C-alpha positions as CSV (number, residue, x, y, z in Angstrom):
1,M,0.5,0.2,0.1
2,E,1.6,3.4,-0.7
3,N,1.8,5.9,2.2
4,I,0.9,8.9,-0.1
5,K,0.3,12.2,1.9
6,E,-2.3,15.0,0.7
7,Y,-1.2,18.3,1.6
8,K,-4.6,21.2,1.0
9,K,-4.6,25.3,0.7
10,E,-7.7,26.7,-0.4
11,N,-8.8,24.7,-3.4
12,L,-4.9,23.2,-3.5
13,K,-4.3,20.0,-3.2
14,V,0.1,19.4,-2.7
15,I,0.1,15.0,-3.3
16,W,3.0,13.9,-1.7
17,N,4.0,10.3,-3.1
18,P,7.0,9.3,-1.0
19,K,8.5,6.5,-3.3
20,K,8.2,9.3,-6.1
21,C,10.8,11.3,-3.7
22,I,15.0,11.3,-4.6
23,H,15.6,13.6,-2.1
24,A,16.8,16.3,-4.4
25,G,15.9,19.1,-2.1
26,V,14.5,21.5,-5.4
27,C,11.3,21.6,-3.0
28,V,13.4,22.7,0.5
29,K,15.1,25.4,-2.2
30,M,12.6,27.2,-3.3
31,L,10.4,27.2,-0.8
32,P,12.0,26.5,2.8
33,K,9.2,28.6,4.6
34,V,6.4,25.7,3.2
35,Y,9.0,22.8,3.0
36,D,10.9,21.1,6.3
37,P,12.4,17.6,6.5
38,K,12.6,18.0,9.7
39,A,8.8,19.5,11.0
40,K,5.2,17.5,11.0
41,P,4.1,17.7,9.0
42,W,6.7,18.4,6.8
43,I,4.1,20.3,4.4
44,T,2.7,23.4,5.1
45,P,1.5,24.7,2.3
46,E,-0.3,28.1,4.1
47,N,2.8,29.6,4.0
48,A,3.0,30.4,-0.3
49,T,0.9,31.2,-2.0
50,I,-1.1,29.0,-4.4
51,E,0.6,30.2,-7.4
52,D,4.0,30.0,-5.8
53,L,2.8,26.4,-4.9
54,K,1.9,24.9,-8.5
55,N,5.5,26.0,-9.7
56,Q,7.3,24.6,-7.3
57,I,6.1,21.4,-7.7
58,N,6.8,21.6,-11.7
59,N,10.3,21.7,-10.6
60,C,10.0,18.6,-9.1
61,P,12.8,16.1,-10.8
62,S,11.1,12.7,-9.4
63,G,6.8,13.8,-9.7
64,A,6.9,12.9,-6.4
65,L,5.3,16.1,-5.6
66,S,1.7,16.8,-7.8
67,Y,-1.7,18.8,-7.1
68,R,-4.8,18.4,-7.2
69,E,-7.3,21.8,-8.0
70,S,-11.0,21.4,-7.0
């Protein structure tokens, strides 16, 4: 069973698939206020704009991060 996590901000769901993650650190470098590997939860999408979140997710090299709009 996959351990996919979802984090919500307004009408955007940030989806993280840990099995795909290669720990390149692009997310942490681009949005350090959102992605903090030492925190629980480690993704806090409320700390960025939806536009910034989408831009960062589109730069995830492994595809571990994705998003869905509702």
